[in-house]
Structures are given as C-alpha cells and as structure tokens.
N, C-alpha and C positions, 0 to 999 in steps of 0.2 A: 504494500500500500504506500502511497506517495505522501510527501510533505508538501503542503500548500505554501508557496513562497509569494509574499506580496512584492511582485516585481517592480512596482512603482514607488516603493517606500525607500527613503534614504537619500542622502545628498548626491550619491553617484548612481542613482537608479536611471534606467533599468539595467545598465551595463553590468555592474558588479553582481547584481542578483542573478542575471542570466549566466555569467561566468561561474559564479559560485555553485549554481545548480548543476551546470555541466561538469564542474570539477567533482562534485559529490557523486555524479553518475559514473564518470570515467574512473576516478580513483577509489571510490568506496562502493560502487554498485548500488547506490541508493536512488530511488525515484522521487521526482519533484513535479509539482504542477505550478507553473509560473502564471500568476494571476495579474492581469493588467491589460493594457492596450495592446491588442494582438499584433498590430502592424509594427509597433516599436519592438516588441519582444521577438518577433520572428526575424526582424532585421538584425538584431543582436545575435540571435541563434545562428543565422547564416554567417555572420562575421566570425564566430568561433569555429565554424566548420563542423560542428557536431551534427551527426545524422542518426544517432541512436534512438532508441524507443523509451528511454528512462526519463526523459524530460518532456512533459506535455504543456500545453498552453490553454488557459481558461480566460476568455475575454471579459474584461471589466473596464469600462471606458472612463470611469470617474476616479479622481485621486483626492485624498484628504491632504490639504496643505498644512505645513507646520503652524501657520498662524490662524488656523481655524479651530473652533471649539472642539473638545473631545467628543461631544455628542453628535457631531456632524454626520458620521456614517449611519447613525440610527435615525435621525430626524430628516435629513436632507438628501445626502448622497447614498442612496440605497444600492447603487451599483459601483460603489467605491471598491477598489481592489482589496483594501484591508478588511472590509466587511465580507466580500465574496469569499476570501480565504477562510474566514471563520465559519461561513455557511457550509463550505466544503467539508470541514471537520464535523460540524453538527450533523450533516446529512450522510456521513459515513463514506464520503468519496476521498477523504484524506485522513491520515491518522494524527496529524498535527499541523501547526502553522508557524511561520516565522515572518516577522516584519521588522525592518529597520526604519520604518516611517514614524508617524505621529505616536509617541509613547502613550499618551492619554487615550487616544482613539483605539490603540491596540488593546489596552486594558478594558475599555468599554465594550468593544465588540466581543472580546473573549468572554466577559461576564454576561452580557445580554444575549448574544447569539449562541455561544457554546454552552453557557449556563454554569452556575456555581455548584460545586460538589455539595451534596447533602451533608449537613452537619458543620459546614464552614460558613461563617458570616462574612469574613473579609479575606479574599485572595491576596497573596503577597508576592512581590517581586523579590527574587533571590539572586545574589551575585556570588560567583565562585572567585575566591581570592587566593593568590599564591602565598606561600609561606616557606620558611627555611626547611622544614621537614614534612610538611603536609599541606594539602589544599584545605580550605575551609569555606563554609557557606555562611553568608551574611544575609539576613532578612528581617524586616522588610527594607527595601532600598528605594522606596518612593511611591508605592501604591496607596499607603495609608499614612497621612501626615500625623493624625492623632488617633490614638487607640485606647480601647478599654482593656482591662486586665485579661479578660477571656480571649481577646484577639491575640495577645502574645502567646497564649497556650496553643492556639491554632497554628501560629507561625512555627512554634517549636515542633509540633508533630509533623507538619508538612516538611520542614527542614530535615527532620529525622529520616523520613522515607527517601527524600531526594539524596541525602548524603549516603544513606545505606545502599540504595539501588544504583545510583549513577556514579557517585564518587567511590563506591566499593569500600565503605567504612562499616564493618560489621555491627558495631555498637557505638554510634556517634555520641560524643560528649557534647552536651548542650549547655551553653552559658548565656546568662542574661547581662546585656550591656548596662553598666552602672558606673558610679564614681568611686567604687571601692569594693573589695572582695567580701567584706563582712555582710551578713544577712540584713542587718539594719540600715545599710547604706542605700542612698538613692531617694527617689521621690515616693510619695504616697502610692502612686500607681505601681512602680517597680517593686516596692516592698510587698504589695498584694500579689503581684505576679510571681514573686519568689515562692510564696506559699502554694500557689496553684501548680507551679512546675514541680515542686517537691512531691506533690500528691498525684502527678500525672502518670506515673509509671514509666516515663522516659528516663534516659540516663542524664539527668540534670545534675551538673557539678557545681552550681552556684553562680555568683556574680563574676563577671569578667570586666576588664578595663580596656581603655584604648590600646595599651601596650600589647594586649592579647590578640589584636586583630591580625597581626602577622607573626608574632613570636610566641604565642601561648600554646597550650595543649588542648584547647577547645576546638571541636570540629564544626559546630553550628552556633553562630552568634545571633541571638534574638534581640531585636530592638524595634522602635517605631520607625515609620517610613521617613520622617524628617531627619532623625539622627543617622539612619542608615544611608540616606542619600548624601548627606554631608560627608560621611566617611568614604563613600564610593568616589565622590567627585574629588576630594582631597587626595585620595589614592591615585587617581588618574593623573592629577596635576603633578604629584610627587614623582611618579614614574617618568613623566615627560621631562621634568626638571633634571632627574638623575641622568637620563639619556643625553640631554643637551649639554649638561655640565661635563660629562665624559668626553663628548665630541670636542668641546672647547679645550679641555686639558690635553687631549691627544695631539692637537695641532699646535700647541705652545712651543714644542721643542722637538728636535730630531730624536733625542733620547726617548721622549714620550711616544713618538710615532713608532719607533723600533720596538718599544715595549708592547705597544698595541698589536703589532704584527705577530709577536710571539704569543700573545694572549688572545688572539682573534677568536678562537673557538670558544673560549670561556666567556668572552663578551657576547658572542652570538647566543650562547645558551642563556646568559643572564637576560638579554633582551627578550628572548622567547618566553621566559618565565613571567615577565611583566606585561606581555602583549595581550590585550583584551581580546584580540581576534582569535586567539587560541581556544577561547571558550564559546565563541559564536554569539551568545546573547544571554540575557537574564531570563530564567524560566519564571512564568507566572503560575505560581502554585495555588491550587484551590479551585481551578476551573475544570470542566469536564472535557479534558483533552490536553494534548501537549501544545503549549504555546510559549514560544521564545520571542523576546523583544530585544532587538539589537540596537547598537549605537547608530546614530544618524550618519556617522562617518564610516560605517562598516565597509570593509573592502572585500575582495573576492574570497580571501582565506576565511574571513569571519563568516560569510554566508555559507561557504562549504561546511565549516565546522558547526554552524547553527543547524543545518539540515541533519548532520550526524547526531547532534545532541537531541534534537526534536525526535528523531527516529528512535533513539535509545530511550528517551523519556516515555514514548508511546509503548514501546515493546515491554518495558518494565511494569506497565500498568499502574503507575504511581497514583493517578487520581482515584482508582478503586481502593488502593491501600489507605489513602488519606481518608476516604469516606468511611471505611470500616472502623478506623481508629477514632475518628471524630464522633461517630455515633456511640462508640463505647465510652468515650470520655464525658459526653454531655447528653445522656438519655433524658434527663428531667427537662432540660431546656427545649428538647424536641418533642416532648409529649409522648415518649415511648417507654 
C-alpha cells in the first residue's frame, strides 16, 4: 500500500516531493501517491526519468498557502492537495501521508478527515532528537500550546509506543520536562502530571531538565507544545550555528584546513547526526493513520526518509496500540 505525499507542500514543491518519492521507490521499494496538480507532477516525473509503477499521481488542483488559515482545506479548498492526501488515508487507498506544507493545515486535516484515535483528546507532534548514545523522542512540539494534566499522560503513552515500535527501544524511559528533578519541582500542572504518570503503568522515571534533552538517559520527553516547540527551534538554530562556526574555523588557516581533510569522515558523520532530513518529519501521534509533517525546507532526502518513516509507522500499527492503551488508562472518562 502507498504513502500519500502532498506534492504541492513545501518551499521546493513539487520538485523535491517528486524526487523524494522516486528515491523511496528506487532505493527502498516503497510506493507513493503524489497528490497535487497533475501537469506539474508529471512534468517533474519525466525530468527524473522514472518509468516504474511504484509512484502514482492523484490530481488535486488546489494548494493551501502558508499565509492562509489552518482551517482553509476544511472550509474553502476542499480539493487542496493536503486534504486529498488525508482523504486517501481515510478511504483506505493509502496507509499514511506526508506533507511539508502548511503545518497547521496538516494537523487539521489529519484530525478532521482521518479522525482522532478513540481515547485520545489531543494528538501531539513528536520530534526525534539525536543524542550522544541514543535517539530520543520529544513531544509535544507544537500541536498543543496549552495542556491539561491528562493530555500529558496521553503524550506519554503515545510516545511510549512510537519509541518502542519505531525507535526499537524495548522499554522506553519516560521523563517529564520540568525545572528540577525532584517531584515537587515545577508548576501546579506539572506536579499533577507527575502523579498521573506515576500511576500510568508506563516506565516513568521522573522529572527531567533541559540538560537531558541531548545528554540524559531518558528516551521520551513529555512537555506542552509551547515548550517543546521552543526546544525544537533552538535545537535547529544551534545545529546550524555549530555547522557554520566549523566552516569558519576550517578556513582560518592552512593548518585548520589540513586538519579538516584528515577528519573529513568524522565531520560528515557529525553533520549527518544533526541533519533533520535524516528523520523525514515529525509524526502526528493520536490520529487514525500514519501522518508525518515535515519542515517547509524539506529536501529530496527528507521526503524519501519521510515516506520510509510513514510506511514503518503504518506497518507497526501504532494508532491501534495507542487506542488500546488509552482506553485502558481512562475507562471512566469514556463511559466504559
């Protein structure tokens, strides 16, 4: 089954979306449905020279611009590529979707068209972050700016299953972002969340701090979307700063340039570790289907890896796992 790719989404659309889908087909054997303006997509396909059968085209003439409201594909542009991609998942013609377009619109169509998993009130965006000795998952990173205590518990269980099934961590350690490790630290909300997570049956290890984002022993970091988004954007900025600073230092002297040549493989590996395109996009957890939302600047490699990640997300049946655990944790709230 194919992954629906919003071919018109992103700063470099449709070119990189077409190239990414072709790369996923040729290099990984994965199927994609490119959703968007047929003429533009087919022109890009001809340019790549791809003549296989693993990349299809679904016509959708409308595009949601970045300056339009998130609700646009629901109220006005019903043939928008981002909405049609979600409809393909809902109707069983695709197992998941990826968009590098309007983030808000992507979340809206996923929640309204694909639907929210039973037992979940607030789907969350998750980001995979690099670390010295492990990858870790941070959520929420922007879907929910303010949250009630029970929402954090939902984030924790969704993060648990994604880390377990996609990051291959058998028993993920879950931490709550706060201003200190002690149970009593934090706001009134996070102190209440601490108690909920202790009783959740998940592998909750307590509060974590900013230093644990890259250097701690926690596998899943739970926070509200405002805090998570700030952490994510600062991380992206810092990665860019480090890369540019290294380039400046390398060109300062002949000795530095020679040292770089001797260490080129190590620098290449370092850059790859910090490269967001290695992960493809941020999974939107809590909706009925695999949905990845990518960076607006996504390149060919990011789209290729997003198709791979969405395919794995779908094959692991993570939404079904989330539903089962959510119903188990909150039967009273659901009237069962």
